[in-house]
C-alpha positions in Angstrom: 2.0 -38.5 -131.5 5.5 -40.3 -131.2 6.2 -41.5 -127.7 9.1 -38.4 -127.4 6.0 -36.2 -128.1 4.2 -37.3 -125.9 6.7 -37.5 -123.6 7.4 -34.0 -123.5 3.9 -32.8 -123.2 3.4 -35.3 -120.2 6.9 -33.7 -118.5 5.1 -29.7 -119.0 2.1 -30.9 -117.6 4.5 -31.9 -114.0 6.2 -29.5 -114.5 3.1 -27.0 -114.4 2.0 -28.7 -111.4 4.9 -29.0 -109.7 4.2 -25.3 -107.7 0.5 -26.8 -107.1 1.6 -29.3 -105.5 4.1 -27.4 -103.2 1.1 -25.4 -102.3 -1.2 -28.1 -101.2 1.8 -29.5 -99.1 2.0 -26.2 -97.2 -1.9 -25.9 -96.9 -2.1 -29.3 -95.5 1.1 -28.8 -93.1 -0.5 -25.1 -91.8 -3.5 -26.3 -91.2 -2.5 -29.3 -89.2 0.2 -26.5 -87.2 -3.8 -24.4 -86.3 -4.9 -27.8 -84.9 -1.9 -28.9 -82.9 -1.7 -25.3 -81.6 -5.5 -25.4 -80.8 -5.5 -29.0 -78.9 -2.6 -27.8 -77.3 -4.1 -24.6 -75.9 -7.4 -26.7 -74.9 -5.4 -29.0 -73.0 -3.2 -26.4 -71.6 -6.6 -25.0 -70.5 -7.7 -28.5 -69.5 -4.5 -28.8 -67.5 -5.0 -25.2 -65.4 -8.7 -26.5 -64.2 -7.8 -29.5 -63.0 -4.8 -28.1 -60.5 -7.4 -24.9 -59.8 -7.2 -23.9 -56.3 -10.3 -22.7 -54.1 -9.7 -21.4 -51.1 -12.5 -20.7 -48.1 -12.7 -19.8 -44.9 -15.4 -21.9 -43.7 -16.2 -20.8 -39.6 -17.2 -23.6 -37.2 -18.0 -24.7 -33.5 -17.7 -27.4 -31.5 -16.9 -28.9 -27.8 -13.4 -28.4 -27.1 -11.6 -31.8 -27.5 -9.5 -31.5 -24.2 -12.1 -30.0 -22.6 -16.1 -30.5 -22.7 -16.6 -27.8 -20.8 -16.2 -25.3 -23.1 -16.9 -24.5 -27.1 -14.3 -24.4 -29.4 -14.8 -21.5 -32.2 -12.6 -21.9 -35.7 -12.0 -19.7 -38.2 -10.7 -22.3 -41.1 -8.7 -22.0 -44.2 -9.8 -24.9 -46.3 -8.2 -25.7 -50.5 -11.7 -27.1 -51.8 -10.0 -26.9 -55.6 -8.2 -29.2 -57.0 -4.7 -27.9 -56.7 -2.5 -26.4 -54.3 -2.6 -22.9 -53.4 0.5 -21.5 -53.3 0.0 -18.6 -50.5 1.8 -15.4 -51.5 0.3 -12.7 -48.9 -2.3 -12.6 -46.6 -3.5 -9.5 -44.5 -5.5 -10.2 -41.0 -7.9 -7.4 -39.7 -9.8 -7.2 -36.8 -13.0 -5.2 -37.3 -11.2 -2.2 -39.9 -8.2 -2.3 -37.7 -5.4 -4.0 -39.9 -3.2 -6.1 -37.0 -0.6 -7.2 -39.7 0.9 -9.1 -42.8 3.0 -11.5 -44.0 5.6 -9.9 -44.1 5.7 -10.5 -40.1 4.1 -13.6 -39.1 5.5 -13.3 -35.8 3.9 -10.0 -34.7 0.7 -10.6 -36.6 0.5 -14.0 -34.7 0.8 -11.7 -31.5 -1.5 -9.1 -32.5 -4.3 -11.7 -33.3 -3.4 -13.5 -29.5 -3.6 -9.8 -27.9 -6.9 -9.1 -29.7 -8.8 -12.8 -28.5 -7.5 -12.4 -25.0 -9.2 -8.7 -25.2 -12.3 -10.7 -25.6 -13.0 -11.5 -21.8 -14.7 -14.5 -22.1 -11.5 -16.3 -24.5 -9.6 -19.4 -22.8 -7.4 -20.8 -24.9 -5.8 -19.0 -27.6 -4.8 -20.6 -31.1 -3.8 -18.8 -34.2 -2.2 -20.4 -37.2 -0.6 -17.9 -39.4 1.5 -19.1 -43.2 3.9 -18.0 -44.1 4.4 -16.4 -48.0 4.6 -19.6 -50.0 3.5 -21.5 -47.5 1.1 -24.4 -49.3 -2.1 -25.9 -48.7 -2.4 -28.7 -50.5 -6.5 -29.6 -52.6 -8.5 -30.7 -49.2 -6.0 -29.6 -46.8 -7.8 -27.6 -44.4 -6.2 -25.6 -41.4 -6.6 -23.2 -38.5 -6.4 -19.5 -39.0 -8.1 -18.9 -35.6 -9.1 -20.4 -33.0 -10.4 -19.5 -29.6 -13.0 -21.4 -26.8 -15.1 -20.2 -24.4 -16.7 -22.0 -21.5 -20.5 -23.3 -22.9 -22.3 -22.9 -19.7 -22.9 -19.5 -20.8 -25.4 -19.8 -23.6 -26.3 -16.8 -24.1 -22.6 -15.2 -24.4 -22.8 -17.9 -27.5 -23.8 -15.5 -30.0 -21.6 -12.5 -29.0 -18.4 -15.0 -28.7 -19.2 -16.0 -32.4 -19.7 -12.5 -33.7 -16.1 -11.1 -32.1 -15.2 -14.4 -34.2 -16.3 -12.9 -37.5 -15.0 -9.2 -36.8 -11.8 -11.1 -37.6 -10.9 -10.7 -41.5 -8.2 -12.4 -43.1 -7.6 -11.3 -46.9 -5.8 -13.6 -48.7 -3.4 -13.9 -52.0 -2.5 -17.1 -53.4 -1.4 -18.1 -57.2 -2.0 -22.3 -58.6 0.8 -23.9 -59.7 0.2 -22.5 -63.6 1.4 -19.3 -61.3 -2.5 -18.0 -62.0 -3.2 -15.8 -59.2 -6.7 -15.8 -57.5 -7.5 -13.8 -54.0 -10.3 -14.6 -51.1 -11.2 -12.6 -48.4 -13.7 -13.5 -45.4 -15.3 -10.2 -45.5 -19.0 -10.9 -44.8 
């Protein structure tokens, strides 16, 4: 076999392997793209979880900081998650009566104050009414509803605490990734 015949045979083999070579390149590229997409999706899921807010509403009481003759009963809003909570809406109820929502936060604040004043023992009224799109950072805590009662009335303290628990707050919020959540103080 002369060199020109060997060259022709070799060329014919290479020509026949060319489509296989291209198919292999496409397969490897497709596999790499799939792996890259899966990694991107896993990273996004991890990132979403690492900035997920989680709102809670603990009820607390303690001696009033300005006057030790009063207990301060407080319904708080706390973000125990890892990311900022963006308040999109909220509604406050007393028993099952709607007092108002984020659409008119000033009227809601007045309605909460009026309900607390109806409670005979209430001395001091404080309530925080978040506006829509308020942000509560991770670890941040704020007062939703608070009032003080005389601490010499030990028998009435349980009633005062039960009165505070009659308020129900329903909060809609979202994460920085626009994932929506809700929380209610309903027991």
